[in-house]
C-alpha positions in Angstrom: 11.9 2.5 -1.2 8.8 2.0 -2.8 7.2 -0.8 -4.7 4.7 -1.6 -7.3 2.6 -5.2 -6.6 1.1 -6.3 -9.8 -1.9 -8.7 -10.7 -2.3 -8.1 -6.8 -6.4 -8.3 -7.2 -7.9 -10.4 -10.1 -10.6 -8.8 -12.7 -12.9 -10.7 -10.6 -11.9 -9.4 -7.8 -11.6 -5.6 -8.9 -15.0 -5.9 -10.1 -16.7 -6.9 -7.0 -14.4 -4.5 -5.1 -15.7 -1.9 -7.1 -19.5 -3.0 -6.9 -19.0 -3.4 -2.8 -17.5 0.5 -3.2 -20.1 2.1 -5.4 -22.6 0.3 -3.6 -21.6 2.1 -0.2 -22.4 4.8 2.1 -19.5 8.1 1.5 -18.4 10.5 3.9 -16.5 13.6 4.2 -13.0 11.7 4.4 -11.3 14.3 6.9 -12.9 13.0 9.4 -9.7 10.4 9.6 -7.1 13.0 9.1 -5.0 14.5 11.3 -5.3 17.9 12.2 -2.7 19.3 9.3 -3.9 17.0 6.8 -7.1 17.7 7.4 -6.3 21.3 6.0 -5.8 20.0 2.6 -7.9 16.8 2.2 -10.7 16.6 0.4 -12.2 13.4 -0.7 -14.8 10.8 0.5 -14.2 7.7 2.5 -16.7 4.6 2.7 -18.3 4.6 6.1 -18.3 1.9 8.5 -20.7 -1.3 7.9 -20.6 -4.6 6.2 -19.4 -4.1 2.8 -16.3 -2.0 4.1 -15.6 -5.2 6.5 -15.8 -7.6 3.1 -13.7 -5.1 1.2 -11.0 -5.0 4.2 -11.0 -9.1 3.8 -10.5 -9.4 0.3 -8.0 -7.1 0.2 -6.0 -8.5 3.0 -6.3 -12.2 1.6 -4.9 -10.8 -1.7 -2.0 -9.0 0.0 -1.0 -12.0 2.2 -0.9 -14.5 -1.0 1.2 -11.7 -2.9 4.7 -13.1 -2.3 6.4 -9.5 -2.9 4.4 -8.3 0.0 5.4 -10.6 2.4 9.2 -10.2 1.2 9.1 -6.3 1.3 7.1 -5.6 4.2 7.9 -8.4 6.9 4.4 -7.5 7.8 3.6 -8.2 11.4 -0.5 -6.6 11.1 -2.2 -4.2 8.5 -3.7 -1.9 10.9 -6.0 -0.1 9.3 -7.8 0.3 5.6 -9.9 2.8 4.2 -11.7 3.4 0.6 -11.4 6.8 -0.6 -13.1 8.3 -3.7 -12.0 11.8 -5.8 -14.4 13.0 -8.1 -13.8 16.1 -10.2 -12.5 19.0 -8.1 -10.6 16.8 -5.3 -7.5 16.0 -4.1 -5.1 15.6 -1.1 -2.4 18.1 -0.7 1.1 17.5 0.3 1.1 15.9 3.6 3.0 12.6 5.3 0.6 9.6 7.0 0.4 9.6 10.8 3.3 7.5 12.8 0.5 5.7 15.0 -2.8 4.7 14.2 -5.2 3.1 17.2 -2.2 3.4 19.7 0.4 0.9 16.8 3.1 2.4 14.7 2.9 1.8 11.3 6.1 1.6 8.6 4.5 1.0 5.4 1.5 2.8 3.3 -0.3 1.0 0.3 -2.7 2.2 -2.2 -4.7 -0.5 -4.5 -6.3 1.3 -7.3 -9.7 0.4 -8.6 -10.3 2.8 -11.4 -9.0 2.4 -14.8 -6.6 5.2 -15.2 -8.7 6.0 -18.7 -11.3 6.6 -16.7 -10.2 9.6 -15.0 -7.8 12.7 -15.2 -5.4 13.6 -12.7 -5.7 11.5 -9.4 -2.0 10.4 -9.6 -0.2 9.6 -6.4 2.7 12.0 -6.1 5.7 10.9 -4.0 8.0 13.5 -2.9 11.9 12.1 -2.8 15.8 13.5 -2.9 15.5 12.9 -6.4 11.9 14.7 -7.1 8.9 13.5 -7.5 7.2 10.5 -8.8 3.8 10.4 -10.5 2.1 6.9 -9.8 -1.4 5.7 -11.3 -1.5 2.0 -11.8 -4.4 -0.2 -13.8 -6.8 -1.8 -11.7 -5.8 -4.6 -9.6 -2.1 -3.1 -9.1 -0.6 -1.5 -5.9 1.8 0.8 -4.5 3.2 0.6 -1.3 5.8 2.8 0.3 6.6 4.4 3.8 4.6 5.8 5.8 7.0 8.5 6.4 7.3 9.7 2.9 5.7 13.0 1.9 3.1 12.6 -0.5 -0.1 13.9 -2.0 -2.9 12.7 -4.4 -3.3 15.5 -7.4 -6.2 16.9 -8.2 -8.8 14.8 -10.4 -9.9 16.8 -12.8 -12.8 14.4 -14.6 -14.1 11.1 -13.8 -13.7 9.2 -10.6 -10.8 7.8 -8.6 -11.4 4.7 -6.3 -8.7 3.3 -4.5 -7.9 1.4 -1.3 -5.7 2.6 0.8 -3.7 0.7 4.5 -1.1 0.8 6.7 1.2 -2.2 7.7 3.1 -2.1 10.7 6.7 -4.4 10.0 8.4 -6.7 12.0 11.2 -4.9 10.9 11.2 -0.9 12.2 13.9 0.3 9.8 13.4 0.9 6.0 17.2 -0.1 5.4 17.4 -3.5 7.1 13.9 -4.4 5.7 15.5 -3.2 2.0 18.7 -5.5 2.9 16.0 -8.5 3.6 14.2 -7.7 0.5 17.6 -8.1 -1.6 18.3 -10.8 -0.3 15.2 -12.7 -0.6 15.3 -11.6 -4.3 18.9 -12.9 -5.2 17.9 -16.2 -3.1 14.6 -16.9 -5.3 16.5 -16.4 -8.2 19.4 -18.7 -7.5 16.7 -21.1 -6.7 15.4 -20.8 -10.1 18.4 -20.9 -11.8 20.3 -23.6 -9.8 18.0 -25.3 -7.0 19.2 -25.7 -3.6 23.0 -25.4 -3.5 25.6 -24.7 -0.3 25.7 -21.2 -1.7 21.9 -20.5 -1.5 22.0 -22.4 2.2 24.7 -19.6 3.1 22.5 -17.0 1.9 19.2 -18.2 3.5 21.1 -18.6 6.4 22.3 -15.0 6.5 18.8 -13.7 5.8 17.0 -15.6 8.8 20.1 -14.6 11.0 19.5 -11.2 10.2 16.2 -11.1 10.4 15.8 -13.0 14.3 18.3 -10.2 14.8 15.8 -7.4 13.6 12.5 -8.3 14.3 10.7 -7.0 16.9 8.0 -9.1 18.5 
C-alpha cells in the first residue's frame, strides 16, 4: 500500500528547499547505494553540510505536522534523508531499498517532489506490484510514501532536471498489514467524528484502535 501526501510543503517551503538544493554541492549517488543497487543507480546527491541539515529539518517538520503521515506510518523515527538530482540521461534502475540503515530497521520510504512535473521529461517513480507497475510523478510539495520492501525504479530523465527529497522511516508497527488496519480505523474514526461528533460508537472504535496499537507497537 502506498499513500500520496498532498500539500506536504507549502509553495514557500518548496522554494526554500529548491534554493538550498541548487546552492549545494553534489556527489555521485552511487556512494550511498548497496552493492547491487550501485550497478543501476545513476544520479547525484547533495553532499553533507549545513544546507542538507536545513533541508532535513524543514522536511521533518512538514512530515510531523501532516495528519496522514502520522496515521499511515505510525512513525518511530525518520532514519535518513537525501536530496537527489537527475538530469538528462540519469535513472535509477529496478532495486529495493536497504532493510537496515545505520544498523536500524526501516519500514517505509518516501519521495518528496520538488520539481514541476512539466519542467522535465521522464523521471517517474515506478512502483512494482502484483497488479503491474504504477507510475508516480507529483507536483512540487507533494510526496508519496511506500513500503521500503517494494521493488521500484526511477525512469530515465530524458530532458530537464528532477529534484526530490527521499527518506526512510522506522515505524512503531513493523507489519504493513497491521499499519493498514490502524490507518483504516483512524480514517473511519475521523470521518464519524466529523459527521456525528463524539458518540458511544466512536468511543468503542477508538478503544479498539488504541488496543491494537498497544498490542502491535514495538518500543
